[in-house]
C-alpha positions in Angstrom: -8.4 -84.4 18.3 -10.5 -83.7 21.3 -12.5 -80.7 22.2 -9.9 -79.6 24.8 -7.1 -79.8 22.0 -9.3 -77.6 19.6 -10.1 -75.3 22.4 -6.3 -75.0 23.4 -5.4 -74.3 19.7 -8.1 -71.7 19.1 -7.0 -69.9 22.2 -3.4 -69.9 21.0 -4.5 -68.6 17.6 -6.5 -65.8 19.2 -3.6 -64.9 21.4 -1.3 -64.8 18.5 -3.7 -62.8 16.3 -4.4 -60.3 19.1 -0.6 -60.0 19.9 0.1 -59.4 16.1 -2.8 -57.0 15.7 -1.7 -55.1 18.8 1.9 -54.9 17.5 0.6 -53.8 14.1 -1.7 -51.2 15.6 1.3 -49.9 17.7 3.3 -49.5 14.6 0.7 -47.7 12.7 0.2 -45.3 15.6 4.0 -44.6 15.9 4.1 -43.9 12.2 1.3 -41.5 12.5 2.9 -39.7 15.5 6.3 -39.4 13.7 4.5 -38.0 10.7 2.6 -35.6 12.8 5.7 -34.5 14.6 7.5 -33.9 11.1 4.6 -31.9 9.9 4.6 -29.7 13.0 8.3 -29.1 12.7 8.0 -28.2 9.1 5.2 -25.8 9.9 7.2 -24.3 12.8 10.0 -23.6 10.5 7.7 -21.9 8.0 6.3 -19.7 10.9 9.6 -18.7 11.9 10.6 -17.8 8.4 7.3 -15.7 8.1 7.9 -14.0 11.4 11.4 -13.2 10.4 10.1 -11.8 7.1 7.4 -9.7 9.0 10.1 -8.4 11.3 12.3 -7.4 8.5 9.4 -5.6 6.8 8.5 -3.7 9.8 12.2 -2.9 10.6 13.2 -2.0 7.0 10.1 -0.8 5.3 8.5 1.3 8.0 11.3 3.9 8.0 11.6 3.8 4.3 7.8 4.5 4.0 8.1 7.4 6.5 11.1 8.9 4.6 9.3 8.6 1.3 6.2 10.2 2.8 8.4 13.1 4.1 9.9 13.4 0.6 6.4 13.6 -1.0 5.2 16.2 1.4 8.3 18.3 0.8 7.8 18.0 -3.0 4.2 18.9 -2.6 5.0 21.9 -0.5 7.8 23.0 -2.9 5.4 22.5 -5.9 2.7 24.5 -4.1 5.1 27.3 -3.2 6.4 27.6 -6.8 2.9 27.5 -8.3 1.8 30.3 -6.0 5.1 32.3 -6.9 4.4 31.8 -10.6 0.8 32.7 -10.3 1.8 35.9 -8.5 4.5 36.7 -11.0 1.9 36.0 -13.8 -0.6 38.4 -12.2 2.2 41.1 -11.7 3.4 40.8 -15.4 -0.3 40.9 -16.7 -0.9 44.1 -14.7 2.3 45.6 -16.0 1.4 44.6 -19.6 -2.0 46.1 -19.2 -0.7 49.4 -17.8 1.9 49.5 -20.6 -0.7 48.9 -23.2 -2.9 51.7 -21.8 0.0 54.1 -21.6 1.2 53.7 -25.2 -0.7 55.7 -27.9 -2.5 53.7 -30.3 -0.9 53.8 -33.8 -3.3 54.0 -36.6 -2.3 53.9 -40.3 
């Protein structure tokens, strides 16, 4: 074989190898892009689920929290009023008891 034949064969081999490498590289890049797109779609669905959950919490929970707070305040006010009423009643009964004990004669045996 002559040098020209070897030169021609080496050029053909280089061309085949470069073409094969280029096709392989294109395949790898396409697979990575598909993988990336799949991951992005999965994460977008997770984000949509989280957004829906947050919206439901804001829509459902906020009024319930406000109502619960209102009930707690009402209960605290009622308990405070009852405590004040009972304290006044105790003071009144204590005063009546003291007056009654002063008015009664002391019995001695």
